[in-house]
N, C-alpha and C positions, 0 to 999 in steps of 0.2 A: 272500346265498345262495351266493356263489362263494368257497370257501376256498382259501388256499394250503396245498399238502400239509405243508409244514414251517413252521408259523407261528412257532415259537420261534427257529428258525435257518434262514430261508429260503435256498435255493440259487438263485443267479443263473447259470444255464447260458448260455454265449455261443457255444459250438460243439460239434460232435460228429464222431467218425470211427470207423468200424467199430462196435464195441459199446460204446464209451465216450463219455461226455459230459464237457465241461470247463467249469468255473466260471471267474468273472472273474479269479481268482487263479492260473488253471492247474492247479488241482487235478482229478485224473481220477477218474471215477466210472463203475462198471459200470452200464450202463443195463438195468434189469430192469423198467421200467415201459412204456416206449414200444413201439410195434409194429415193432421192428427185428430181431427175432430171426432172420429169414429171410435177410436180406442185410446188415444193419447200416447205420449212417449214412454218407452220402457215397460209396456204392458206385460206382465209375466206370461200370460197365455201365448201372446204373439212371439215373445222371445223364445218360448219352448217350441213353438211350431216352426219357427224360422230355423232354430238350431237343428231340429230333427230333419228338416228338408235339406239344409246345407250339408249335414253329415251324409246324406244320400247323394244329393246332386245340386250343384249350384250353377245354374245357367238361366237364360232368359227363355221366352216361349217361341224362339224360332225353330226349336227342335221339337219333334214329336215326343210325347210322353204320356203314358196312361192317366197320370193324375190330371192332366189338362182336360181331358175328355171327361173323366169322372166329375171334376169340379164344374164343368159346363153343363153336364146333365143335372146335377144336384141344384145348380143355380137356376136353370131354365125351368125346372119342375116347380119352383115357387113363383113363376111368372105367368102372365097371360100367354096363351098359345102364339099370339103374334110376335112375342118377344122370345123367339126360339134360337137366336143366333148370338154367339158370344165372340167378341173380340178382346183379346187379352193384350194389354199395352203395359209399359213399364212407368208411365209418368202422366201427369196431367197434360204436359205439352204434347206428348204423343197421342193422348186421347183426343185433344183438341184438334190436332192435325188430321186425325182419321176422320173425325166427326165432319170437318169442313170437306174433306175429299169425298165422302160419302154423300153429304148434302149436295155438292156440285154435280156429282154424278147422277143423283136421283133427279134434281131439279134442272140441271142444265144452266144454272146461273153461277156467276163468279162474285156477285156482291156479298159483302160482309159488313155487318155493323158491330163495332167493338168499342170498348170504353178503355181510357187510358188511366 
């Protein structure tokens, strides 16, 4: 049930930098699939922030931590008042699942339109 995206000629990606990914032969590919559009791969600021956080605590958002509250307050301060609730998730799939559950709860409908 788990397919390789490029079954006839699979890519073996070994590293990435900025918006590019590189295969085992050094060939460069523009990354249009992964969630890197905002900062790219291997961004020094993100690496530094992630390292600092992992030195302190490496867990997901199921546990309470002051940084979650502080981040939510900083984020919502930049948004309109109607957008005052934050849901922290760890992936696009989890975000989509939550969005569907919230929409179903709010509207009472089960219908979904999706593209393959």
